[in-house]
Backbone bond lengths (Angstrom), bond angles and torsions (degrees), N, CA, C in turn:
res aa  C-N    CA-C-N  psi(-1)  N-CA   C-N-CA  omega(-1)  CA-C   N-CA-C  phi
1 M - - - 1.478 - - 1.525 110.49 -
2 A 1.327 117.38 131.00 1.418 120.21 -178.50 1.528 112.63 -67.05
3 L 1.312 117.43 141.08 1.433 121.47 -179.35 1.507 110.64 -85.92
4 P 1.331 120.52 149.46 1.475 121.91 170.17 1.516 110.00 -63.62
5 T 1.350 116.74 140.70 1.482 115.79 -176.72 1.549 112.10 -129.68
6 M 1.341 116.31 -81.76 1.461 119.37 -169.15 1.509 110.67 -105.64
7 I 1.350 115.72 154.11 1.435 121.98 172.11 1.550 105.79 -136.67
8 S 1.326 115.53 145.06 1.448 119.38 -179.17 1.526 112.47 -86.83
9 V 1.338 115.78 162.73 1.410 121.27 174.47 1.513 114.09 -57.06
10 A 1.331 116.04 -42.30 1.497 121.52 177.19 1.500 111.13 -61.81
11 Q 1.329 118.19 -41.50 1.460 120.95 -179.75 1.551 108.81 -67.49
12 L 1.282 119.39 -44.19 1.491 119.07 -178.98 1.503 110.30 -66.38
13 S 1.310 118.28 -38.50 1.463 121.57 179.55 1.520 111.87 -59.49
14 A 1.308 116.08 -35.51 1.453 122.04 -179.88 1.485 112.66 -75.61
15 M 1.348 117.82 -14.80 1.466 123.65 -172.44 1.535 113.11 -102.53
16 L 1.363 117.49 -0.75 1.483 117.97 -166.79 1.579 112.69 -62.80
17 D 1.304 117.50 -23.91 1.496 119.11 178.48 1.495 112.81 -90.14
18 Q 1.305 118.31 4.84 1.465 120.48 -177.85 1.513 110.94 -72.03
19 Q 1.327 117.88 128.60 1.460 121.26 -171.99 1.514 113.63 -65.11
20 D 1.321 118.49 -37.94 1.451 121.06 -174.30 1.531 111.09 -91.22
21 L 1.308 119.63 11.84 1.466 124.39 -178.28 1.568 109.36 -83.05
22 V 1.332 114.64 133.19 1.480 121.45 172.19 1.496 107.07 -124.64
23 I 1.322 118.86 123.84 1.448 121.61 177.77 1.551 109.10 -108.89
24 L 1.274 116.49 127.75 1.460 120.99 -176.80 1.553 109.07 -114.30
25 D 1.312 114.90 127.29 1.477 123.50 175.18 1.533 105.42 -95.27
26 S 1.338 116.76 109.32 1.426 121.21 -174.09 1.547 114.20 -110.51
27 R 1.346 114.81 27.68 1.469 117.30 -178.44 1.539 110.41 -62.11
28 F 1.369 113.81 134.77 1.449 120.54 -174.72 1.521 107.75 -151.15
29 Y 1.321 113.78 140.00 1.458 122.29 -176.34 1.559 108.49 -130.37
30 L 1.269 117.78 116.14 1.471 121.45 -171.19 1.542 109.58 -64.60
31 A 1.323 119.50 -34.57 1.464 123.10 -176.54 1.549 109.88 -76.71
32 D 1.332 118.84 -14.32 1.451 122.71 -179.32 1.519 107.53 -152.93
33 I 1.358 113.80 94.02 1.466 118.59 -171.15 1.542 113.17 -72.42
34 H 1.318 116.55 -11.44 1.461 118.85 179.21 1.551 112.48 -97.64
35 K 1.322 116.75 -6.47 1.468 120.37 -176.61 1.508 113.22 -67.18
36 G 1.292 117.92 -34.02 1.503 122.15 -177.91 1.503 110.63 -55.54
37 Q 1.329 116.81 -52.41 1.425 118.11 -177.41 1.536 111.30 -67.52
38 Q 1.321 116.26 -34.56 1.473 119.93 178.55 1.526 110.77 -60.81
39 V 1.333 119.34 -48.53 1.418 121.30 179.43 1.514 113.59 -70.47
40 Y 1.332 116.15 -28.81 1.465 119.37 171.84 1.524 111.67 -60.06
41 R 1.300 116.18 -44.96 1.469 118.92 -179.53 1.492 112.64 -65.51
42 Q 1.300 116.86 -30.07 1.481 122.50 -179.05 1.568 109.87 -71.49
43 G 1.334 115.91 -34.33 1.445 118.52 -178.90 1.513 111.85 179.99
44 H 1.356 115.56 129.86 1.437 120.90 -178.85 1.545 109.78 -150.10
45 I 1.309 115.64 169.28 1.505 118.76 175.62 1.466 110.17 -64.75
46 P 1.369 116.10 135.00 1.471 118.84 -176.66 1.504 112.65 -51.27
47 G 1.347 114.87 129.89 1.459 122.60 178.99 1.501 114.02 87.97
48 A 1.292 119.78 -5.64 1.470 120.95 -173.53 1.566 109.30 -74.49
49 V 1.308 110.91 145.35 1.485 120.42 176.80 1.534 107.34 -110.17
50 F 1.345 116.63 140.05 1.472 119.82 178.54 1.464 111.20 -79.42
51 V 1.340 117.80 134.17 1.430 123.03 171.54 1.523 109.04 -119.89
52 D 1.311 117.86 126.30 1.446 124.63 -174.36 1.510 110.81 -89.61
53 L 1.352 117.85 110.17 1.431 121.15 -177.65 1.523 110.28 -59.98
54 H 1.318 116.39 -42.34 1.502 121.07 -175.39 1.510 112.04 -68.64
55 Q 1.344 117.82 -36.73 1.444 121.00 -173.71 1.542 113.88 -99.81
56 Q 1.354 116.62 -38.52 1.466 120.71 -171.09 1.580 113.50 -102.77
57 L 1.296 113.98 -27.45 1.489 120.65 179.65 1.495 112.41 -102.10
58 A 1.334 117.49 11.38 1.474 120.25 -179.82 1.529 107.36 -150.58
59 G 1.330 113.76 153.52 1.441 121.70 169.88 1.509 111.86 -87.61
60 T 1.310 116.44 -165.77 1.454 121.73 -176.95 1.554 109.42 -89.88
61 E 1.344 115.63 128.36 1.477 118.87 177.44 1.481 110.78 -67.49
62 S 1.318 116.98 143.24 1.457 123.50 172.82 1.544 109.73 -131.63
63 E 1.311 115.27 -178.83 1.508 118.14 176.13 1.501 112.52 -65.54
64 Q 1.343 116.54 -18.09 1.476 120.05 -176.97 1.495 114.61 -102.29
65 T 1.351 118.31 -5.59 1.439 121.89 -177.34 1.525 112.58 -110.28
66 G 1.305 118.27 176.83 1.432 123.52 168.00 1.545 109.36 -84.16
67 R 1.300 116.27 -175.04 1.447 121.21 -176.17 1.522 113.22 -68.48
68 H 1.298 115.25 -32.53 1.501 117.43 -177.16 1.509 110.60 -133.07
69 P 1.354 115.90 70.70 1.474 120.71 177.61 1.538 107.51 -64.44
70 L 1.340 112.73 158.53 1.453 116.38 176.51 1.565 109.83 -68.94
71 P 1.333 116.52 145.33 1.482 116.40 173.91 1.499 111.60 -69.28
72 E 1.308 117.73 166.52 1.439 120.90 174.97 1.508 108.90 -63.46
73 P 1.338 120.47 142.84 1.478 121.65 -177.75 1.521 113.96 -52.38
74 D 1.332 117.31 -39.74 1.467 118.60 179.82 1.506 113.09 -66.07
75 A 1.348 115.47 -36.24 1.442 120.34 178.05 1.516 111.89 -67.89
76 F 1.332 115.99 -40.31 1.468 118.70 179.08 1.515 110.17 -71.75
77 A 1.317 119.51 -32.14 1.460 121.68 174.80 1.493 109.86 -60.51
78 N 1.333 117.62 -41.99 1.449 122.21 175.95 1.502 112.13 -64.50
79 T 1.328 117.50 -40.07 1.481 120.44 177.35 1.519 109.89 -61.69
80 I 1.366 116.56 -46.23 1.471 119.26 -179.87 1.493 110.03 -56.01
81 A 1.323 118.34 -45.57 1.454 122.98 -179.86 1.506 111.29 -62.89
82 E 1.340 117.88 -43.45 1.454 122.63 -178.84 1.538 111.05 -63.57
83 L 1.317 114.77 -30.17 1.510 119.58 177.89 1.539 111.52 -78.18
84 G 1.291 115.86 -3.63 1.468 119.08 178.49 1.551 112.65 83.29
85 I 1.326 116.64 16.61 1.495 121.10 -176.01 1.501 109.46 -93.35
86 T 1.303 116.42 134.37 1.458 123.66 173.12 1.522 107.02 -120.25
87 A 1.316 115.31 176.88 1.480 121.78 176.73 1.543 110.75 -62.41
88 D 1.331 116.81 -24.62 1.451 121.19 -177.06 1.543 113.83 -96.28
89 S 1.324 115.59 3.47 1.462 119.85 -177.64 1.533 110.71 -74.14
90 E 1.350 116.00 152.30 1.435 121.67 166.82 1.541 105.37 -110.27
91 V 1.335 114.63 119.27 1.490 121.47 -172.40 1.523 110.22 -108.66
92 V 1.349 116.08 135.65 1.476 120.39 170.94 1.518 105.75 -124.99
93 V 1.312 113.19 129.40 1.477 120.06 -177.78 1.532 110.07 -119.82
94 Y 1.307 117.55 141.32 1.478 121.18 -178.66 1.504 111.97 -142.72
95 D 1.347 114.57 164.52 1.482 120.98 173.21 1.561 104.60 -146.27
96 D 1.327 115.09 -158.70 1.481 119.57 176.44 1.514 108.91 -126.18
97 M 1.346 117.33 25.54 1.464 120.97 -178.79 1.515 111.59 -129.24
98 G 1.322 115.35 39.42 1.471 117.03 177.28 1.494 116.76 70.50
99 G 1.366 116.38 13.74 1.443 122.18 -178.80 1.536 114.46 93.48
100 A 1.345 115.44 3.84 1.462 118.99 -178.06 1.497 114.11 -60.13
101 M 1.328 117.94 -34.97 1.458 122.64 179.09 1.518 108.48 -93.40
102 A 1.335 118.99 -38.85 1.440 121.40 -178.80 1.535 112.97 -61.84
103 A 1.317 114.89 -30.06 1.501 118.08 -178.33 1.536 111.05 -63.57
104 R 1.329 118.69 -27.02 1.466 119.09 177.76 1.507 110.21 -66.17
105 A 1.337 118.92 -46.32 1.465 121.79 176.47 1.526 110.60 -62.61
106 W 1.344 116.19 -41.52 1.468 119.80 177.74 1.502 112.41 -56.62
107 W 1.372 115.17 -48.81 1.476 119.65 -176.93 1.478 113.22 -65.61
108 M 1.345 114.93 -37.30 1.525 118.92 178.66 1.493 111.69 -67.18
109 L 1.346 116.65 -38.66 1.472 120.72 -175.79 1.491 113.09 -81.22
110 V 1.327 116.32 -40.32 1.476 118.83 -171.26 1.508 111.57 -66.45
111 Q 1.362 115.92 -29.68 1.488 117.70 178.13 1.487 111.88 -74.56
112 Q 1.341 118.06 -5.35 1.500 121.49 175.38 1.560 108.06 -92.81
113 G 1.307 118.02 5.46 1.461 120.99 179.74 1.519 113.51 82.58
114 I 1.342 117.17 13.31 1.459 121.64 179.93 1.506 109.93 -88.27
115 Q 1.308 116.53 141.14 1.472 121.66 178.65 1.519 107.51 -79.60
116 V 1.327 116.05 107.72 1.459 119.90 -173.38 1.524 108.69 -137.79
117 Y 1.341 115.55 139.99 1.483 123.05 -176.27 1.511 108.84 -129.66
118 V 1.347 115.86 153.35 1.471 121.18 172.49 1.520 106.68 -103.44
119 L 1.340 114.46 133.04 1.478 119.60 177.98 1.499 112.64 -70.90
120 D 1.330 117.21 117.72 1.439 120.68 -175.28 1.534 110.39 -67.21
121 G 1.318 115.02 121.81 1.487 120.79 -177.24 1.510 113.44 85.07
122 G 1.293 118.37 -11.21 1.477 122.30 173.82 1.525 114.32 60.08
123 L 1.306 116.88 -152.87 1.420 123.40 -178.44 1.546 113.09 -59.14
124 P 1.321 119.13 -42.53 1.465 117.32 177.56 1.522 114.32 -56.94
125 A 1.361 117.24 -39.11 1.462 120.61 176.99 1.556 111.19 -65.21
126 W 1.326 114.98 -40.62 1.467 119.90 177.02 1.537 111.91 -59.00
127 Q 1.371 115.10 -44.81 1.447 118.57 179.22 1.509 111.96 -71.80
128 S 1.312 118.75 -36.43 1.468 121.39 177.90 1.528 111.10 -62.48
129 A 1.318 116.71 -27.93 1.461 120.78 177.34 1.497 113.33 -78.62
130 G 1.363 115.86 -1.55 1.475 119.87 178.36 1.536 112.91 78.54
131 L 1.321 117.03 18.19 1.474 119.12 -177.08 1.535 110.74 -88.33
132 A 1.294 116.72 152.16 1.453 123.02 -170.78 1.558 111.66 -75.80
133 L 1.325 112.84 153.74 1.471 122.08 170.65 1.531 107.36 -113.13
134 E 1.301 116.16 161.13 1.467 121.74 166.49 1.545 110.41 -124.91
135 S 1.294 115.21 156.10 1.460 119.39 -179.34 1.528 108.19 -107.59
136 G 1.355 114.13 179.38 1.457 120.17 179.35 1.505 110.62 88.55
137 E 1.319 116.33 -153.80 1.458 120.68 -174.50 1.528 110.51 -142.93
138 N 1.317 114.07 129.74 1.509 119.09 178.53 1.501 107.57 -93.86
139 M 1.305 115.97 130.53 1.480 123.46 178.47 1.537 108.62 -105.58
140 P 1.271 118.96 106.14 1.500 121.55 -177.24 1.525 111.34 -69.66
141 T 1.307 114.53 156.72 1.435 122.45 173.59 1.523 108.94 -83.75
142 K 1.334 118.43 120.08 1.458 119.57 -175.97 1.480 112.32 -61.31
143 A 1.304 117.08 135.63 1.468 123.12 -179.45 1.513 109.81 -66.82
144 S 1.295 116.54 137.64 1.450 120.47 -178.19 1.541 112.86 -77.39
145 K 1.332 113.74 -25.53 1.512 118.07 -178.65 1.572 107.79 -116.80
146 R 1.334 112.76 123.23 1.435 119.21 -175.59 1.542 111.71 -82.48
147 V 1.304 115.90 145.56 1.481 122.31 171.96 1.517 109.05 -80.07
148 K 1.293 115.72 133.13 1.482 118.79 175.01 1.484 110.14 -74.69
149 V 1.303 117.24 124.54 1.471 123.45 -171.82 1.544 113.39 -107.15
150 S 1.299 114.38 134.78 1.499 122.16 167.84 1.512 106.91 -147.60
151 F 1.322 115.95 163.42 1.455 118.82 179.62 1.515 109.08 -124.61
152 P 1.321 117.98 73.84 1.469 119.78 -177.10 1.483 114.55 -69.06
153 W 1.322 117.34 -15.14 1.489 119.06 -178.31 1.544 112.73 -96.25
154 Q 1.328 116.09 6.58 1.430 119.92 177.32 1.534 111.80 -79.83
155 V 1.328 115.36 133.76 1.476 122.05 173.21 1.480 108.48 -108.42
156 L 1.318 118.28 133.97 1.454 124.68 -173.02 1.551 110.46 -97.41
157 E 1.304 114.89 163.37 1.491 120.66 177.48 1.528 110.22 -56.02
158 E 1.332 116.30 -42.71 1.454 120.67 -178.17 1.542 112.66 -62.45
159 D 1.336 115.02 -30.57 1.455 121.17 175.71 1.530 111.71 -66.13
160 V 1.316 114.09 -41.88 1.479 119.82 178.16 1.518 111.11 -65.34
161 V 1.344 115.04 -40.23 1.475 118.40 178.27 1.526 109.95 -61.34
162 K 1.284 117.04 -46.65 1.486 123.58 -178.13 1.522 111.16 -64.00
163 N 1.359 115.29 -29.12 1.459 119.44 -175.98 1.516 112.93 -66.93
164 F 1.345 116.64 -23.88 1.436 119.15 178.80 1.519 111.68 -64.17
165 E 1.370 116.78 -23.31 1.434 122.53 178.38 1.497 112.22 -95.98
166 S 1.352 115.36 -36.03 1.468 118.88 -170.29 1.492 114.01 -97.10
167 D 1.326 120.09 -23.89 1.463 124.80 -176.50 1.497 109.81 55.47
168 Q 1.304 118.99 47.75 1.485 122.59 179.71 1.515 111.56 -77.44
169 F 1.333 117.70 -29.49 1.459 120.01 -176.44 1.516 110.69 -147.77
170 Q 1.326 114.07 165.24 1.452 121.99 177.79 1.577 108.07 -107.53
171 L 1.267 116.09 130.14 1.479 120.80 178.15 1.530 109.93 -84.51
172 L 1.358 114.07 143.09 1.467 120.24 177.72 1.516 110.40 -138.58
173 D 1.308 115.01 121.42 1.490 123.41 -172.48 1.487 111.80 -95.58
174 A 1.333 118.58 129.45 1.482 124.23 -175.96 1.524 113.12 -95.31
175 R 1.320 119.02 2.15 1.458 122.36 179.33 1.521 113.36 -72.39
176 A 1.312 117.05 161.67 1.452 120.80 175.35 1.521 109.53 -58.44
177 S 1.334 115.07 153.28 1.500 118.17 -173.42 1.494 112.95 -63.80
178 D 1.410 117.43 -33.16 1.448 116.62 -178.86 1.567 113.40 -66.09
179 R 1.329 115.03 -32.97 1.464 119.94 176.33 1.516 108.87 -73.94
180 F 1.311 118.50 -40.15 1.422 121.56 178.79 1.540 109.79 -60.51
181 N 1.283 117.09 -41.99 1.459 121.90 -178.38 1.516 114.35 -82.75
182 G 1.359 116.42 3.51 1.466 120.08 175.99 1.534 113.83 75.68
183 E 1.307 117.26 20.88 1.460 121.24 -174.27 1.540 110.96 -95.77
184 N 1.312 117.48 -18.13 1.441 118.90 -177.43 1.553 108.56 -151.91
185 E 1.313 116.27 98.53 1.449 120.68 -178.15 1.529 110.48 -131.39
186 T 1.317 115.29 109.45 1.466 119.70 -178.75 1.538 112.89 -116.39
187 M 1.308 115.45 -2.26 1.473 120.60 -172.60 1.495 114.65 -110.46
188 D 1.327 116.52 -34.47 1.446 120.51 -172.98 1.539 110.51 -116.71
189 P 1.339 117.50 156.21 1.480 121.03 -172.15 1.499 116.46 -68.68
190 V 1.288 118.46 -20.63 1.492 122.39 179.71 1.538 105.87 -131.90
191 A 1.347 115.34 141.32 1.473 119.41 176.17 1.534 110.85 -93.33
192 G 1.348 115.23 156.66 1.412 121.11 177.11 1.505 113.96 123.59
193 H 1.291 116.09 -153.33 1.465 122.69 179.26 1.492 111.35 -148.39
194 I 1.342 115.10 168.37 1.494 121.34 -179.82 1.530 106.65 -69.37
195 A 1.282 116.18 133.06 1.485 121.56 -177.30 1.544 110.67 -53.98
196 G 1.336 114.93 132.47 1.477 119.63 176.53 1.516 113.84 89.38
197 A 1.299 119.14 -8.96 1.476 122.01 -177.01 1.512 111.12 -71.73
198 L 1.344 114.01 148.57 1.483 122.11 168.06 1.530 109.98 -92.71
199 N 1.298 116.74 168.41 1.441 121.17 -178.75 1.502 111.92 -128.75
200 R 1.340 116.37 126.89 1.453 122.96 172.58 1.566 105.04 -141.53
201 P 1.407 117.01 92.78 1.466 118.96 177.02 1.515 110.41 -52.81
202 F 1.348 118.88 132.27 1.429 120.44 -177.89 1.507 112.71 -59.39
203 S 1.341 117.03 -26.86 1.497 121.91 179.80 1.520 110.38 -60.81
204 Q 1.335 118.86 -20.83 1.474 119.63 -178.87 1.542 111.49 -75.78
205 N 1.347 117.68 -8.43 1.426 122.67 174.63 1.528 112.91 -77.99
206 L 1.344 117.20 -13.19 1.441 122.18 -167.83 1.529 112.97 -108.02
207 T 1.331 116.68 152.41 1.461 120.16 170.46 1.493 109.52 -84.30
208 A 1.349 117.23 175.81 1.449 120.73 -179.84 1.511 113.37 -59.60
209 D 1.343 119.31 -27.64 1.435 120.36 -177.76 1.539 112.67 -91.09
210 G 1.329 118.33 6.51 1.448 120.57 174.40 1.553 112.86 88.76
211 T 1.297 118.46 6.56 1.466 120.56 172.75 1.506 110.74 -93.14
212 M 1.341 116.26 160.19 1.425 120.29 -177.94 1.557 109.53 -71.12
213 K 1.290 117.01 140.15 1.483 120.20 173.19 1.486 112.10 -58.36
214 A 1.298 117.68 156.80 1.455 122.50 179.53 1.523 109.72 -59.48
215 P 1.315 117.78 142.42 1.478 121.08 177.59 1.528 114.80 -47.92
216 A 1.353 117.52 -43.31 1.429 120.41 -178.30 1.537 111.89 -63.53
217 L 1.311 116.24 -39.44 1.474 119.07 178.09 1.515 110.14 -68.53
218 L 1.316 117.66 -44.77 1.445 120.14 176.30 1.519 112.82 -57.74
219 L 1.313 116.00 -40.79 1.461 120.86 179.93 1.514 110.58 -62.74
220 D 1.337 116.76 -40.81 1.467 120.19 178.83 1.552 110.34 -66.08
221 E 1.350 117.70 -44.99 1.436 122.58 -175.62 1.548 110.12 -66.26
222 W 1.353 116.01 -49.05 1.436 118.99 -179.82 1.507 111.97 -66.16
223 S 1.294 117.22 -38.97 1.469 119.04 -179.21 1.490 110.96 -66.73
224 D 1.335 118.64 -33.08 1.443 122.01 177.70 1.525 109.15 -68.57
225 L 1.375 116.90 -43.73 1.443 120.36 -177.29 1.529 111.28 -62.79
226 L 1.321 115.42 -38.74 1.484 120.91 -171.95 1.523 113.68 -102.29
227 R 1.331 116.39 16.94 1.487 120.97 -173.36 1.547 111.97 -59.83
228 H 1.303 118.18 -27.27 1.434 121.44 -177.17 1.542 112.96 -104.85
229 V 1.318 114.53 3.51 1.464 121.00 -177.27 1.533 109.99 -95.62
230 E 1.329 117.57 123.83 1.435 120.96 178.45 1.528 112.73 -106.47
231 A 1.332 115.88 -23.75 1.499 119.05 -177.61 1.526 110.10 -79.45
232 P 1.312 118.67 157.80 1.449 121.74 174.06 1.529 109.34 -59.63
233 I 1.356 114.70 156.09 1.464 119.63 -178.96 1.552 109.98 -101.04
234 V 1.337 115.77 136.74 1.445 122.57 169.13 1.556 106.02 -114.83
235 Y 1.310 115.52 127.87 1.483 121.86 -174.13 1.527 111.91 -98.32
236 Y 1.311 115.59 141.69 1.474 117.92 173.29 1.523 109.22 -146.66
237 C 1.355 115.97 175.87 1.462 120.84 -179.20 1.478 106.56 -156.23
238 G 1.396 117.89 -134.49 1.445 118.44 177.49 1.510 111.85 -85.96
239 S 1.334 116.14 -42.00 1.492 119.05 -175.36 1.538 111.47 -146.50
240 G 1.333 117.62 30.30 1.455 119.92 175.49 1.505 116.52 74.67
241 V 1.342 116.26 26.54 1.458 121.16 -176.75 1.579 108.05 -112.38
242 T 1.313 116.59 -68.00 1.480 119.85 -176.28 1.538 111.93 -68.01
243 A 1.360 117.64 -20.17 1.471 118.75 172.93 1.509 111.42 -57.12
244 C 1.315 116.09 -32.30 1.489 122.16 179.42 1.551 110.02 -62.69
245 H 1.315 115.96 -31.17 1.477 119.51 178.32 1.542 111.30 -64.48
246 N 1.332 116.79 -37.70 1.440 119.27 176.69 1.531 110.85 -68.50
247 V 1.288 118.05 -37.21 1.468 121.56 174.69 1.560 109.81 -62.41
248 L 1.322 116.18 -44.75 1.455 122.25 177.04 1.507 111.26 -58.20
249 A 1.341 116.47 -50.24 1.457 120.26 -179.85 1.520 113.01 -61.76
250 M 1.294 115.53 -41.49 1.493 116.57 179.36 1.507 110.87 -61.19
251 N 1.354 117.54 -43.08 1.469 120.91 -177.84 1.566 105.95 -67.28
252 Y 1.313 118.93 -39.19 1.452 120.57 179.29 1.518 111.22 -60.33
253 A 1.323 115.24 -33.13 1.484 119.94 178.20 1.542 112.78 -82.72
254 G 1.310 116.78 0.50 1.474 121.70 177.11 1.517 111.08 85.47
255 L 1.329 119.23 18.25 1.441 122.33 179.62 1.550 109.58 -104.60
256 E 1.287 115.08 154.35 1.491 118.91 -178.15 1.534 109.53 -81.54
257 A 1.280 116.27 130.51 1.456 121.93 176.77 1.531 108.48 -161.09
258 K 1.354 116.93 135.56 1.465 120.25 -177.24 1.523 111.44 -150.75
259 H 1.300 117.68 -42.92 1.461 120.19 -162.20 1.544 114.45 -88.76
260 I 1.335 113.57 134.71 1.461 122.08 -176.97 1.511 109.82 -129.77
261 Y 1.312 115.45 132.47 1.478 122.85 168.13 1.525 105.38 -82.34
262 V 1.316 115.92 94.41 1.451 121.67 -172.05 1.487 114.12 -63.32
263 G 1.345 117.04 -39.12 1.455 118.19 178.00 1.499 114.86 -58.55
264 S 1.349 114.49 -32.46 1.488 123.50 172.80 1.569 112.23 50.68
265 W 1.298 116.33 -158.20 1.445 120.72 -172.55 1.556 110.93 -66.04
266 S 1.297 116.84 -31.15 1.499 118.96 -179.86 1.513 111.56 -63.51
267 Q 1.368 119.41 -29.42 1.416 121.56 174.81 1.506 110.23 -86.42
268 W 1.342 116.98 -41.86 1.459 119.66 -175.49 1.535 111.29 -66.12
269 S 1.333 115.65 -36.14 1.484 118.48 -179.23 1.536 110.44 -68.42
270 K 1.322 118.44 -31.90 1.483 120.71 171.56 1.521 111.36 -61.77
271 R 1.326 115.16 -40.04 1.469 118.93 176.73 1.492 112.06 -62.13
272 M 1.331 115.39 -44.27 1.481 120.72 177.87 1.509 112.32 -62.11
273 L 1.343 114.26 -41.15 1.472 117.29 -178.85 1.527 109.98 -63.68
274 R 1.349 118.42 -42.74 1.433 121.39 179.48 1.550 111.24 -61.13
275 Q 1.346 113.74 -37.81 1.498 117.06 178.39 1.530 111.20 -67.57
276 L 1.405 114.78 -40.03 1.467 118.63 179.97 1.532 110.21 -65.26
277 Q 1.346 116.34 -42.25 1.441 119.52 178.55 1.503 112.93 -64.83
278 G 1.328 115.90 -34.51 1.460 119.78 -179.70 1.527 110.91 -71.75
279 S 1.324 118.01 -38.62 1.489 122.68 179.58 1.466 112.15 -68.53
280 S 1.388 117.05 -26.71 1.429 120.97 -177.19 1.524 113.00 -94.36
281 G 1.335 114.36 -3.93 1.460 122.14 178.36 1.520 112.22 77.04
282 I 1.365 118.36 18.76 1.467 119.14 178.31 1.558 110.32 -75.16
């Protein structure tokens, strides 16, 4: 069954009075994890609630995890309720990076059976259409009935390790090509990529104005990239965030995509570092 994916500015504008609508502002900046909420308060789509990727859409990083591990299911169920989302809600999530951050919230929510869409073009498209913003902060009414949470589309580090023997899936990396090639790494302890992975930077899903490419074009591009791949795809990136954008784009193109190695390179590079330190006797 095809997953819900994108919604246009015009469609969202026409829905603002809808009672079961929940709009999530998921702006997030890795270099300043507090900036998202600050810019939200300065101006956001009317009725939008801020969702913090670092605090609400991720658990606590440890030496064994990536930078943005999934929260515990019970914790995320509580977050969903606090955001005012029920199983009957229609959710629209946006950012200002072409959906790169919004896709994480989309992926986490849509696998709970919630009807959730990413706003095509995000806040810049909303503003370009001349539509109003509001300032301040919206405090949602906590949902009285919690959604039961599980993450069936999560792929674990141990699954990736086993895959070197079983070849059950093909890994695909959403990071920029220079990071994939180990030419520019400022965030993780080791540069490079997981052996055998393919590369499709998530930015290639977008047009110059930050909207998603047309489904037919995405279908052509993805089909060409994967023309020799027969195994299912598992998507990853730096910390399990922009990989969600590739899953979103695939579904928008009408192709099946769900599974993400959430630990991604930030977890795998820690593993490699431990192995390097062990082999050198450090």
